[in-house]
N, CA, C and O atoms as a Maestro MAE file, in Angstrom:
{
 s_m_m2io_version
 :::
 2.0.0
}

f_m_ct {
 s_m_title
 :::
 protein
 m_atom[312] {
  # First column is atom index #
  i_m_mmod_type
  r_m_x_coord
  r_m_y_coord
  r_m_z_coord
  i_m_residue_number
  s_m_chain_name
  s_m_pdb_residue_name
  s_m_pdb_atom_name
  i_m_atomic_number
  :::
  1 25 -18.830 -23.678 -26.386 1 A "MET " " N  " 7
  2 3 -18.213 -24.962 -25.804 1 A "MET " " CA " 6
  3 2 -18.524 -25.233 -24.765 1 A "MET " " C  " 6
  4 15 -17.802 -24.747 -23.895 1 A "MET " " O  " 8
  5 25 -19.636 -26.059 -24.303 2 A "SER " " N  " 7
  6 3 -19.608 -26.293 -23.312 2 A "SER " " CA " 6
  7 2 -18.901 -27.349 -22.136 2 A "SER " " C  " 6
  8 15 -18.340 -28.372 -22.531 2 A "SER " " O  " 8
  9 25 -18.964 -27.054 -20.810 3 A "GLN " " N  " 7
  10 3 -18.018 -27.848 -19.943 3 A "GLN " " CA " 6
  11 2 -19.343 -28.834 -19.508 3 A "GLN " " C  " 6
  12 15 -20.564 -28.695 -19.581 3 A "GLN " " O  " 8
  13 25 -18.568 -29.741 -19.093 4 A "HIS " " N  " 7
  14 3 -19.816 -30.882 -18.308 4 A "HIS " " CA " 6
  15 2 -19.152 -31.551 -17.348 4 A "HIS " " C  " 6
  16 15 -18.561 -32.623 -17.477 4 A "HIS " " O  " 8
  17 25 -19.314 -30.602 -15.961 5 A "LEU " " N  " 7
  18 3 -18.604 -30.586 -14.826 5 A "LEU " " CA " 6
  19 2 -18.767 -31.821 -14.024 5 A "LEU " " C  " 6
  20 15 -19.657 -32.586 -14.394 5 A "LEU " " O  " 8
  21 25 -18.053 -32.151 -12.977 6 A "HIS " " N  " 7
  22 3 -18.031 -33.546 -12.316 6 A "HIS " " CA " 6
  23 2 -17.073 -32.895 -11.219 6 A "HIS " " C  " 6
  24 15 -16.046 -32.216 -11.190 6 A "HIS " " O  " 8
  25 25 -17.925 -33.442 -10.385 7 A "LEU " " N  " 7
  26 3 -17.753 -32.885 -8.696 7 A "LEU " " CA " 6
  27 2 -17.190 -34.474 -7.962 7 A "LEU " " C  " 6
  28 15 -18.077 -35.286 -7.698 7 A "LEU " " O  " 8
  29 25 -16.029 -34.777 -7.723 8 A "VAL " " N  " 7
  30 3 -15.389 -35.893 -6.854 8 A "VAL " " CA " 6
  31 2 -15.452 -35.865 -5.760 8 A "VAL " " C  " 6
  32 15 -14.983 -34.835 -5.275 8 A "VAL " " O  " 8
  33 25 -16.065 -36.968 -4.687 9 A "PHE " " N  " 7
  34 3 -16.314 -36.301 -3.485 9 A "PHE " " CA " 6
  35 2 -15.575 -38.170 -3.140 9 A "PHE " " C  " 6
  36 15 -15.233 -39.183 -3.750 9 A "PHE " " O  " 8
  37 25 -15.707 -37.501 -1.467 10 A "GLY " " N  " 7
  38 3 -15.771 -39.093 -0.429 10 A "GLY " " CA " 6
  39 2 -16.297 -38.971 0.884 10 A "GLY " " C  " 6
  40 15 -17.041 -38.058 1.241 10 A "GLY " " O  " 8
  41 25 -15.853 -40.008 1.677 11 A "GLY " " N  " 7
  42 3 -15.558 -40.013 2.834 11 A "GLY " " CA " 6
  43 2 -15.830 -41.579 3.307 11 A "GLY " " C  " 6
  44 15 -16.168 -42.583 2.680 11 A "GLY " " O  " 8
  45 25 -15.496 -41.303 4.839 12 A "GLU " " N  " 7
  46 3 -16.160 -42.563 5.030 12 A "GLU " " CA " 6
  47 2 -17.239 -42.913 6.071 12 A "GLU " " C  " 6
  48 15 -17.520 -42.416 7.162 12 A "GLU " " O  " 8
  49 25 -17.752 -43.949 5.356 13 A "LEU " " N  " 7
  50 3 -19.448 -44.368 5.101 13 A "LEU " " CA " 6
  51 2 -19.870 -45.082 6.545 13 A "LEU " " C  " 6
  52 15 -19.060 -45.912 6.958 13 A "LEU " " O  " 8
  53 25 -20.858 -44.884 7.218 14 A "LYS " " N  " 7
  54 3 -21.233 -45.271 8.440 14 A "LYS " " CA " 6
  55 2 -21.845 -47.229 8.392 14 A "LYS " " C  " 6
  56 15 -22.000 -47.889 9.420 14 A "LYS " " O  " 8
  57 25 -22.042 -47.679 7.217 15 A "ASP " " N  " 7
  58 3 -22.497 -48.705 7.013 15 A "ASP " " CA " 6
  59 2 -22.541 -49.117 5.442 15 A "ASP " " C  " 6
  60 15 -23.488 -48.753 4.744 15 A "ASP " " O  " 8
  61 25 -21.530 -49.849 4.946 16 A "LEU " " N  " 7
  62 3 -21.399 -50.281 3.760 16 A "LEU " " CA " 6
  63 2 -22.763 -51.371 2.888 16 A "LEU " " C  " 6
  64 15 -22.877 -51.666 1.699 16 A "LEU " " O  " 8
  65 25 -23.412 -51.649 3.799 17 A "SER " " N  " 7
  66 3 -24.322 -52.538 3.161 17 A "SER " " CA " 6
  67 2 -26.032 -51.785 3.148 17 A "SER " " C  " 6
  68 15 -27.077 -52.364 2.853 17 A "SER " " O  " 8
  69 25 -25.869 -50.468 3.532 18 A "GLY " " N  " 7
  70 3 -27.143 -49.664 3.149 18 A "GLY " " CA " 6
  71 2 -26.839 -48.659 2.579 18 A "GLY " " C  " 6
  72 15 -25.828 -48.562 1.884 18 A "GLY " " O  " 8
  73 25 -27.929 -47.452 2.843 19 A "ALA " " N  " 7
  74 3 -28.114 -46.157 2.079 19 A "ALA " " CA " 6
  75 2 -26.888 -45.186 2.627 19 A "ALA " " C  " 6
  76 15 -26.637 -44.996 3.817 19 A "ALA " " O  " 8
  77 25 -26.216 -44.643 1.559 20 A "ILE " " N  " 7
  78 3 -24.895 -43.776 1.447 20 A "ILE " " CA " 6
  79 2 -24.887 -42.785 2.298 20 A "ILE " " C  " 6
  80 15 -25.050 -41.641 1.871 20 A "ILE " " O  " 8
  81 25 -24.698 -43.028 3.664 21 A "VAL " " N  " 7
  82 3 -24.353 -42.133 4.923 21 A "VAL " " CA " 6
  83 2 -22.604 -42.202 5.452 21 A "VAL " " C  " 6
  84 15 -21.816 -43.090 5.778 21 A "VAL " " O  " 8
  85 25 -22.583 -40.813 5.316 22 A "PHE " " N  " 7
  86 3 -21.386 -40.219 6.018 22 A "PHE " " CA " 6
  87 2 -21.150 -40.569 7.789 22 A "PHE " " C  " 6
  88 15 -21.876 -40.246 8.729 22 A "PHE " " O  " 8
  89 25 -20.181 -41.150 7.789 23 A "GLU " " N  " 7
  90 3 -19.491 -41.245 8.971 23 A "GLU " " CA " 6
  91 2 -19.972 -39.482 9.811 23 A "GLU " " C  " 6
  92 15 -20.849 -39.075 10.573 23 A "GLU " " O  " 8
  93 25 -18.767 -38.902 9.075 24 A "ASP " " N  " 7
  94 3 -19.002 -37.050 9.475 24 A "ASP " " CA " 6
  95 2 -18.928 -36.651 8.582 24 A "ASP " " C  " 6
  96 15 -17.886 -36.795 7.943 24 A "ASP " " O  " 8
  97 25 -20.205 -35.805 7.975 25 A "LEU " " N  " 7
  98 3 -19.693 -35.156 7.419 25 A "LEU " " CA " 6
  99 2 -18.985 -33.431 7.138 25 A "LEU " " C  " 6
  100 15 -19.173 -32.532 6.319 25 A "LEU " " O  " 8
  101 25 -18.071 -33.660 8.395 26 A "GLY " " N  " 7
  102 3 -17.253 -32.367 8.167 26 A "GLY " " CA " 6
  103 2 -15.906 -32.530 8.313 26 A "GLY " " C  " 6
  104 15 -14.989 -31.857 8.784 26 A "GLY " " O  " 8
  105 25 -16.112 -34.432 7.377 27 A "ARG " " N  " 7
  106 3 -14.432 -35.056 6.939 27 A "ARG " " CA " 6
  107 2 -14.611 -35.185 5.747 27 A "ARG " " C  " 6
  108 15 -13.517 -35.140 5.183 27 A "ARG " " O  " 8
  109 25 -15.800 -35.389 4.731 28 A "VAL " " N  " 7
  110 3 -16.013 -35.508 3.712 28 A "VAL " " CA " 6
  111 2 -15.355 -34.427 3.135 28 A "VAL " " C  " 6
  112 15 -15.440 -33.205 3.257 28 A "VAL " " O  " 8
  113 25 -14.224 -35.702 2.036 29 A "ASP " " N  " 7
  114 3 -12.847 -34.899 0.973 29 A "ASP " " CA " 6
  115 2 -13.571 -35.046 -0.158 29 A "ASP " " C  " 6
  116 15 -13.899 -36.011 -0.849 29 A "ASP " " O  " 8
  117 25 -13.851 -33.198 -0.222 30 A "LEU " " N  " 7
  118 3 -13.923 -32.687 -1.612 30 A "LEU " " CA " 6
  119 2 -12.805 -32.640 -2.490 30 A "LEU " " C  " 6
  120 15 -11.892 -31.815 -2.463 30 A "LEU " " O  " 8
  121 25 -12.961 -33.647 -3.310 31 A "VAL " " N  " 7
  122 3 -11.540 -33.380 -4.490 31 A "VAL " " CA " 6
  123 2 -11.553 -32.563 -5.109 31 A "VAL " " C  " 6
  124 15 -10.615 -31.801 -5.342 31 A "VAL " " O  " 8
  125 25 -13.095 -32.512 -5.704 32 A "GLY " " N  " 7
  126 3 -13.047 -31.087 -6.748 32 A "GLY " " CA " 6
  127 2 -14.042 -30.891 -7.767 32 A "GLY " " C  " 6
  128 15 -14.961 -31.705 -7.859 32 A "GLY " " O  " 8
  129 25 -13.982 -30.125 -8.373 33 A "VAL " " N  " 7
  130 3 -14.636 -30.169 -10.151 33 A "VAL " " CA " 6
  131 2 -13.836 -30.144 -10.943 33 A "VAL " " C  " 6
  132 15 -12.722 -29.623 -10.899 33 A "VAL " " O  " 8
  133 25 -14.468 -30.862 -11.967 34 A "PHE " " N  " 7
  134 3 -13.654 -31.571 -13.032 34 A "PHE " " CA " 6
  135 2 -14.508 -30.729 -14.700 34 A "PHE " " C  " 6
  136 15 -15.728 -30.711 -14.868 34 A "PHE " " O  " 8
  137 25 -13.566 -30.182 -15.622 35 A "ALA " " N  " 7
  138 3 -14.193 -29.983 -16.657 35 A "ALA " " CA " 6
  139 2 -14.481 -31.173 -17.616 35 A "ALA " " C  " 6
  140 15 -14.809 -31.173 -18.802 35 A "ALA " " O  " 8
  141 25 -14.238 -32.283 -16.659 36 A "SER " " N  " 7
  142 3 -14.684 -33.247 -17.888 36 A "SER " " CA " 6
  143 2 -14.962 -34.963 -17.109 36 A "SER " " C  " 6
  144 15 -14.607 -35.239 -15.963 36 A "SER " " O  " 8
  145 25 -15.730 -36.017 -18.152 37 A "TYR " " N  " 7
  146 3 -15.328 -37.567 -17.052 37 A "TYR " " CA " 6
  147 2 -14.467 -37.581 -16.932 37 A "TYR " " C  " 6
  148 15 -14.105 -37.938 -15.812 37 A "TYR " " O  " 8
  149 25 -13.400 -37.220 -17.933 38 A "GLU " " N  " 7
  150 3 -12.369 -37.989 -18.104 38 A "GLU " " CA " 6
  151 2 -11.379 -37.816 -16.825 38 A "GLU " " C  " 6
  152 15 -10.986 -38.717 -16.084 38 A "GLU " " O  " 8
  153 25 -11.046 -36.290 -16.749 39 A "ALA " " N  " 7
  154 3 -10.390 -35.908 -15.858 39 A "ALA " " CA " 6
  155 2 -10.660 -35.970 -13.960 39 A "ALA " " C  " 6
  156 15 -9.898 -35.697 -13.033 39 A "ALA " " O  " 8
  157 25 -12.268 -36.517 -13.992 40 A "ALA " " N  " 7
  158 3 -13.082 -36.712 -13.193 40 A "ALA " " CA " 6
  159 2 -12.434 -37.947 -12.252 40 A "ALA " " C  " 6
  160 15 -12.121 -38.120 -11.074 40 A "ALA " " O  " 8
  161 25 -12.430 -38.712 -13.538 41 A "LEU " " N  " 7
  162 3 -12.629 -40.216 -13.434 41 A "LEU " " CA " 6
  163 2 -10.590 -40.347 -12.816 41 A "LEU " " C  " 6
  164 15 -10.138 -41.135 -11.985 41 A "LEU " " O  " 8
  165 25 -9.868 -39.332 -13.568 42 A "ALA " " N  " 7
  166 3 -8.362 -39.948 -13.188 42 A "ALA " " CA " 6
  167 2 -8.201 -39.236 -11.605 42 A "ALA " " C  " 6
  168 15 -7.463 -39.698 -10.735 42 A "ALA " " O  " 8
  169 25 -8.924 -38.208 -11.473 43 A "ALA " " N  " 7
  170 3 -9.032 -37.915 -10.308 43 A "ALA " " CA " 6
  171 2 -9.552 -39.078 -8.921 43 A "ALA " " C  " 6
  172 15 -9.133 -39.582 -7.879 43 A "ALA " " O  " 8
  173 25 -10.584 -39.033 -9.699 44 A "TRP " " N  " 7
  174 3 -10.939 -40.702 -8.388 44 A "TRP " " CA " 6
  175 2 -10.369 -41.781 -8.184 44 A "TRP " " C  " 6
  176 15 -10.517 -42.518 -7.209 44 A "TRP " " O  " 8
  177 25 -9.248 -42.021 -9.684 45 A "ARG " " N  " 7
  178 3 -8.700 -43.034 -9.155 45 A "ARG " " CA " 6
  179 2 -7.435 -42.949 -8.253 45 A "ARG " " C  " 6
  180 15 -7.023 -43.782 -7.446 45 A "ARG " " O  " 8
  181 25 -7.097 -42.150 -8.473 46 A "GLY " " N  " 7
  182 3 -6.123 -41.517 -7.555 46 A "GLY " " CA " 6
  183 2 -6.368 -41.181 -5.771 46 A "GLY " " C  " 6
  184 15 -5.471 -41.279 -4.933 46 A "GLY " " O  " 8
  185 25 -7.843 -40.764 -5.476 47 A "VAL " " N  " 7
  186 3 -8.093 -40.670 -4.461 47 A "VAL " " CA " 6
  187 2 -8.230 -41.877 -3.822 47 A "VAL " " C  " 6
  188 15 -7.702 -42.172 -2.751 47 A "VAL " " O  " 8
  189 25 -9.060 -42.684 -4.600 48 A "SER " " N  " 7
  190 3 -9.616 -44.176 -4.286 48 A "SER " " CA " 6
  191 2 -8.514 -45.296 -3.773 48 A "SER " " C  " 6
  192 15 -8.614 -46.133 -2.876 48 A "SER " " O  " 8
  193 25 -7.122 -44.915 -4.929 49 A "GLN " " N  " 7
  194 3 -6.201 -45.900 -4.295 49 A "GLN " " CA " 6
  195 2 -5.343 -45.862 -3.415 49 A "GLN " " C  " 6
  196 15 -4.674 -46.737 -2.866 49 A "GLN " " O  " 8
  197 25 -5.440 -44.140 -3.254 50 A "ARG " " N  " 7
  198 3 -4.707 -43.890 -1.760 50 A "ARG " " CA " 6
  199 2 -5.983 -44.427 -0.289 50 A "ARG " " C  " 6
  200 15 -5.504 -44.134 0.807 50 A "ARG " " O  " 8
  201 25 -7.101 -44.965 -0.212 51 A "ALA " " N  " 7
  202 3 -7.937 -44.920 0.513 51 A "ALA " " CA " 6
  203 2 -8.268 -46.720 0.345 51 A "ALA " " C  " 6
  204 15 -9.026 -47.410 1.026 51 A "ALA " " O  " 8
  205 25 -7.563 -47.041 -0.586 52 A "VAL " " N  " 7
  206 3 -7.706 -48.753 -0.863 52 A "VAL " " CA " 6
  207 2 -7.595 -49.658 0.654 52 A "VAL " " C  " 6
  208 15 -8.346 -50.575 0.988 52 A "VAL " " O  " 8
  209 25 -6.424 -49.100 1.443 53 A "ASP " " N  " 7
  210 3 -6.692 -50.400 2.861 53 A "ASP " " CA " 6
  211 2 -7.713 -49.655 4.089 53 A "ASP " " C  " 6
  212 15 -7.607 -49.719 5.314 53 A "ASP " " O  " 8
  213 25 -8.910 -48.806 3.082 54 A "ASN " " N  " 7
  214 3 -9.802 -48.159 4.320 54 A "ASN " " CA " 6
  215 2 -11.347 -48.709 3.648 54 A "ASN " " C  " 6
  216 15 -12.169 -47.931 3.163 54 A "ASN " " O  " 8
  217 25 -11.489 -49.861 3.719 55 A "ALA " " N  " 7
  218 3 -12.717 -50.554 3.513 55 A "ALA " " CA " 6
  219 2 -14.175 -49.681 3.499 55 A "ALA " " C  " 6
  220 15 -15.002 -49.859 2.604 55 A "ALA " " O  " 8
  221 25 -14.399 -48.636 4.696 56 A "GLU " " N  " 7
  222 3 -15.205 -47.630 4.765 56 A "GLU " " CA " 6
  223 2 -15.413 -46.767 4.194 56 A "GLU " " C  " 6
  224 15 -16.574 -46.359 4.174 56 A "GLU " " O  " 8
  225 25 -14.328 -46.037 3.414 57 A "MET " " N  " 7
  226 3 -14.095 -45.205 2.508 57 A "MET " " CA " 6
  227 2 -14.457 -45.248 1.207 57 A "MET " " C  " 6
  228 15 -14.014 -46.199 0.562 57 A "MET " " O  " 8
  229 25 -15.327 -44.260 0.511 58 A "ARG " " N  " 7
  230 3 -15.740 -44.580 -0.925 58 A "ARG " " CA " 6
  231 2 -15.600 -42.894 -1.549 58 A "ARG " " C  " 6
  232 15 -15.886 -41.833 -0.994 58 A "ARG " " O  " 8
  233 25 -15.081 -43.152 -2.822 59 A "TYR " " N  " 7
  234 3 -15.589 -42.023 -3.517 59 A "TYR " " CA " 6
  235 2 -16.357 -42.325 -4.386 59 A "TYR " " C  " 6
  236 15 -16.521 -43.500 -4.714 59 A "TYR " " O  " 8
  237 25 -17.245 -40.921 -5.162 60 A "PHE " " N  " 7
  238 3 -18.320 -40.614 -5.943 60 A "PHE " " CA " 6
  239 2 -17.708 -39.935 -7.220 60 A "PHE " " C  " 6
  240 15 -16.501 -39.696 -7.277 60 A "PHE " " O  " 8
  241 25 -18.431 -39.680 -8.079 61 A "ILE " " N  " 7
  242 3 -18.097 -38.581 -9.170 61 A "ILE " " CA " 6
  243 2 -19.824 -38.762 -9.660 61 A "ILE " " C  " 6
  244 15 -20.611 -39.656 -9.970 61 A "ILE " " O  " 8
  245 25 -19.779 -37.165 -9.477 62 A "VAL " " N  " 7
  246 3 -21.234 -36.825 -9.954 62 A "VAL " " CA " 6
  247 2 -21.200 -35.960 -10.697 62 A "VAL " " C  " 6
  248 15 -20.429 -35.033 -10.449 62 A "VAL " " O  " 8
  249 25 -21.918 -35.926 -11.749 63 A "PRO " " N  " 7
  250 3 -22.535 -35.208 -13.153 63 A "PRO " " CA " 6
  251 2 -22.783 -33.923 -13.048 63 A "PRO " " C  " 6
  252 15 -23.835 -33.641 -13.621 63 A "PRO " " O  " 8
  253 25 -21.960 -32.499 -12.274 64 A "LEU " " N  " 7
  254 3 -23.138 -31.218 -11.639 64 A "LEU " " CA " 6
  255 2 -23.512 -30.907 -13.295 64 A "LEU " " C  " 6
  256 15 -24.460 -30.123 -13.251 64 A "LEU " " O  " 8
  257 25 -23.205 -31.161 -14.584 65 A "HIS " " N  " 7
  258 3 -23.600 -30.893 -15.976 65 A "HIS " " CA " 6
  259 2 -25.226 -31.423 -15.741 65 A "HIS " " C  " 6
  260 15 -26.056 -30.806 -16.409 65 A "HIS " " O  " 8
  261 25 -25.576 -32.160 -15.138 66 A "LYS " " N  " 7
  262 3 -26.518 -32.754 -15.659 66 A "LYS " " CA " 6
  263 2 -27.669 -32.545 -14.537 66 A "LYS " " C  " 6
  264 15 -28.634 -33.309 -14.555 66 A "LYS " " O  " 8
  265 25 -27.577 -31.465 -13.505 67 A "LEU " " N  " 7
  266 3 -28.147 -30.966 -12.651 67 A "LEU " " CA " 6
  267 2 -28.429 -29.178 -13.398 67 A "LEU " " C  " 6
  268 15 -28.963 -28.161 -12.954 67 A "LEU " " O  " 8
  269 25 -27.948 -29.426 -14.319 68 A "LEU " " N  " 7
  270 3 -27.906 -27.852 -15.008 68 A "LEU " " CA " 6
  271 2 -28.979 -27.908 -16.404 68 A "LEU " " C  " 6
  272 15 -29.201 -28.875 -17.132 68 A "LEU " " O  " 8
  273 25 -29.318 -27.070 -16.452 69 A "ASP " " N  " 7
  274 3 -30.067 -26.636 -18.242 69 A "ASP " " CA " 6
  275 2 -28.943 -26.436 -19.066 69 A "ASP " " C  " 6
  276 15 -28.285 -25.408 -19.225 69 A "ASP " " O  " 8
  277 25 -28.829 -27.374 -19.492 70 A "PRO " " N  " 7
  278 3 -27.914 -26.870 -20.413 70 A "PRO " " CA " 6
  279 2 -27.972 -25.829 -21.681 70 A "PRO " " C  " 6
  280 15 -27.111 -25.499 -22.497 70 A "PRO " " O  " 8
  281 25 -29.030 -25.534 -21.547 71 A "LYS " " N  " 7
  282 3 -29.741 -24.482 -22.868 71 A "LYS " " CA " 6
  283 2 -29.526 -23.566 -22.307 71 A "LYS " " C  " 6
  284 15 -28.741 -22.863 -22.943 71 A "LYS " " O  " 8
  285 25 -30.020 -22.841 -20.719 72 A "THR " " N  " 7
  286 3 -29.679 -21.743 -20.364 72 A "THR " " CA " 6
  287 2 -28.628 -21.652 -19.544 72 A "THR " " C  " 6
  288 15 -28.098 -20.542 -19.488 72 A "THR " " O  " 8
  289 25 -28.075 -22.710 -18.741 73 A "GLY " " N  " 7
  290 3 -26.939 -22.653 -17.716 73 A "GLY " " CA " 6
  291 2 -27.633 -22.274 -16.081 73 A "GLY " " C  " 6
  292 15 -27.021 -21.785 -15.131 73 A "GLY " " O  " 8
  293 25 -28.955 -22.642 -16.135 74 A "HIS " " N  " 7
  294 3 -29.760 -22.486 -15.182 74 A "HIS " " CA " 6
  295 2 -29.776 -23.719 -14.300 74 A "HIS " " C  " 6
  296 15 -29.293 -24.772 -14.716 74 A "HIS " " O  " 8
  297 25 -30.381 -23.609 -12.950 75 A "GLU " " N  " 7
  298 3 -30.523 -24.762 -12.484 75 A "GLU " " CA " 6
  299 2 -31.622 -25.489 -13.518 75 A "GLU " " C  " 6
  300 15 -32.395 -24.850 -14.231 75 A "GLU " " O  " 8
  301 25 -31.554 -26.761 -13.468 76 A "ALA " " N  " 7
  302 3 -32.753 -27.703 -13.950 76 A "ALA " " CA " 6
  303 2 -33.800 -27.378 -13.508 76 A "ALA " " C  " 6
  304 15 -33.657 -26.824 -12.418 76 A "ALA " " O  " 8
  305 25 -35.205 -27.480 -13.954 77 A "ARG " " N  " 7
  306 3 -36.278 -27.430 -13.202 77 A "ARG " " CA " 6
  307 2 -37.130 -28.593 -12.921 77 A "ARG " " C  " 6
  308 15 -37.781 -29.133 -13.815 77 A "ARG " " O  " 8
  309 25 -37.142 -28.988 -11.711 78 A "ALA " " N  " 7
  310 3 -37.897 -30.636 -11.338 78 A "ALA " " CA " 6
  311 2 -39.039 -30.362 -11.694 78 A "ALA " " C  " 6
  312 15 -39.928 -31.210 -11.619 78 A "ALA " " O  " 8
  :::
 }
 m_bond[311] {
  # First column is bond index #
  i_m_from
  i_m_to
  i_m_order
  :::
  1 1 2 1
  2 2 3 1
  3 3 4 2
  4 3 5 1
  5 5 6 1
  6 6 7 1
  7 7 8 2
  8 7 9 1
  9 9 10 1
  10 10 11 1
  11 11 12 2
  12 11 13 1
  13 13 14 1
  14 14 15 1
  15 15 16 2
  16 15 17 1
  17 17 18 1
  18 18 19 1
  19 19 20 2
  20 19 21 1
  21 21 22 1
  22 22 23 1
  23 23 24 2
  24 23 25 1
  25 25 26 1
  26 26 27 1
  27 27 28 2
  28 27 29 1
  29 29 30 1
  30 30 31 1
  31 31 32 2
  32 31 33 1
  33 33 34 1
  34 34 35 1
  35 35 36 2
  36 35 37 1
  37 37 38 1
  38 38 39 1
  39 39 40 2
  40 39 41 1
  41 41 42 1
  42 42 43 1
  43 43 44 2
  44 43 45 1
  45 45 46 1
  46 46 47 1
  47 47 48 2
  48 47 49 1
  49 49 50 1
  50 50 51 1
  51 51 52 2
  52 51 53 1
  53 53 54 1
  54 54 55 1
  55 55 56 2
  56 55 57 1
  57 57 58 1
  58 58 59 1
  59 59 60 2
  60 59 61 1
  61 61 62 1
  62 62 63 1
  63 63 64 2
  64 63 65 1
  65 65 66 1
  66 66 67 1
  67 67 68 2
  68 67 69 1
  69 69 70 1
  70 70 71 1
  71 71 72 2
  72 71 73 1
  73 73 74 1
  74 74 75 1
  75 75 76 2
  76 75 77 1
  77 77 78 1
  78 78 79 1
  79 79 80 2
  80 79 81 1
  81 81 82 1
  82 82 83 1
  83 83 84 2
  84 83 85 1
  85 85 86 1
  86 86 87 1
  87 87 88 2
  88 87 89 1
  89 89 90 1
  90 90 91 1
  91 91 92 2
  92 91 93 1
  93 93 94 1
  94 94 95 1
  95 95 96 2
  96 95 97 1
  97 97 98 1
  98 98 99 1
  99 99 100 2
  100 99 101 1
  101 101 102 1
  102 102 103 1
  103 103 104 2
  104 103 105 1
  105 105 106 1
  106 106 107 1
  107 107 108 2
  108 107 109 1
  109 109 110 1
  110 110 111 1
  111 111 112 2
  112 111 113 1
  113 113 114 1
  114 114 115 1
  115 115 116 2
  116 115 117 1
  117 117 118 1
  118 118 119 1
  119 119 120 2
  120 119 121 1
  121 121 122 1
  122 122 123 1
  123 123 124 2
  124 123 125 1
  125 125 126 1
  126 126 127 1
  127 127 128 2
  128 127 129 1
  129 129 130 1
  130 130 131 1
  131 131 132 2
  132 131 133 1
  133 133 134 1
  134 134 135 1
  135 135 136 2
  136 135 137 1
  137 137 138 1
  138 138 139 1
  139 139 140 2
  140 139 141 1
  141 141 142 1
  142 142 143 1
  143 143 144 2
  144 143 145 1
  145 145 146 1
  146 146 147 1
  147 147 148 2
  148 147 149 1
  149 149 150 1
  150 150 151 1
  151 151 152 2
  152 151 153 1
  153 153 154 1
  154 154 155 1
  155 155 156 2
  156 155 157 1
  157 157 158 1
  158 158 159 1
  159 159 160 2
  160 159 161 1
  161 161 162 1
  162 162 163 1
  163 163 164 2
  164 163 165 1
  165 165 166 1
  166 166 167 1
  167 167 168 2
  168 167 169 1
  169 169 170 1
  170 170 171 1
  171 171 172 2
  172 171 173 1
  173 173 174 1
  174 174 175 1
  175 175 176 2
  176 175 177 1
  177 177 178 1
  178 178 179 1
  179 179 180 2
  180 179 181 1
  181 181 182 1
  182 182 183 1
  183 183 184 2
  184 183 185 1
  185 185 186 1
  186 186 187 1
  187 187 188 2
  188 187 189 1
  189 189 190 1
  190 190 191 1
  191 191 192 2
  192 191 193 1
  193 193 194 1
  194 194 195 1
  195 195 196 2
  196 195 197 1
  197 197 198 1
  198 198 199 1
  199 199 200 2
  200 199 201 1
  201 201 202 1
  202 202 203 1
  203 203 204 2
  204 203 205 1
  205 205 206 1
  206 206 207 1
  207 207 208 2
  208 207 209 1
  209 209 210 1
  210 210 211 1
  211 211 212 2
  212 211 213 1
  213 213 214 1
  214 214 215 1
  215 215 216 2
  216 215 217 1
  217 217 218 1
  218 218 219 1
  219 219 220 2
  220 219 221 1
  221 221 222 1
  222 222 223 1
  223 223 224 2
  224 223 225 1
  225 225 226 1
  226 226 227 1
  227 227 228 2
  228 227 229 1
  229 229 230 1
  230 230 231 1
  231 231 232 2
  232 231 233 1
  233 233 234 1
  234 234 235 1
  235 235 236 2
  236 235 237 1
  237 237 238 1
  238 238 239 1
  239 239 240 2
  240 239 241 1
  241 241 242 1
  242 242 243 1
  243 243 244 2
  244 243 245 1
  245 245 246 1
  246 246 247 1
  247 247 248 2
  248 247 249 1
  249 249 250 1
  250 250 251 1
  251 251 252 2
  252 251 253 1
  253 253 254 1
  254 254 255 1
  255 255 256 2
  256 255 257 1
  257 257 258 1
  258 258 259 1
  259 259 260 2
  260 259 261 1
  261 261 262 1
  262 262 263 1
  263 263 264 2
  264 263 265 1
  265 265 266 1
  266 266 267 1
  267 267 268 2
  268 267 269 1
  269 269 270 1
  270 270 271 1
  271 271 272 2
  272 271 273 1
  273 273 274 1
  274 274 275 1
  275 275 276 2
  276 275 277 1
  277 277 278 1
  278 278 279 1
  279 279 280 2
  280 279 281 1
  281 281 282 1
  282 282 283 1
  283 283 284 2
  284 283 285 1
  285 285 286 1
  286 286 287 1
  287 287 288 2
  288 287 289 1
  289 289 290 1
  290 290 291 1
  291 291 292 2
  292 291 293 1
  293 293 294 1
  294 294 295 1
  295 295 296 2
  296 295 297 1
  297 297 298 1
  298 298 299 1
  299 299 300 2
  300 299 301 1
  301 301 302 1
  302 302 303 1
  303 303 304 2
  304 303 305 1
  305 305 306 1
  306 306 307 1
  307 307 308 2
  308 307 309 1
  309 309 310 1
  310 310 311 1
  311 311 312 2
  :::
 }
}
């Protein structure tokens, strides 16, 4: 059985109109790694809802399994 790992993280952005650049990398919130998209989405919804009053705060879901070679479990080659 394979895992489809997803990373959930976020932080305050410097500028909402440009590239994703965090205000302070030391304050990036690493929510966690989840074994399914559904679990990651539930975590993302929870942290996003708590940050709803801060317009500069953004959370993201990164599909880590797409960065790995599913056949070998090693890093994907560029």
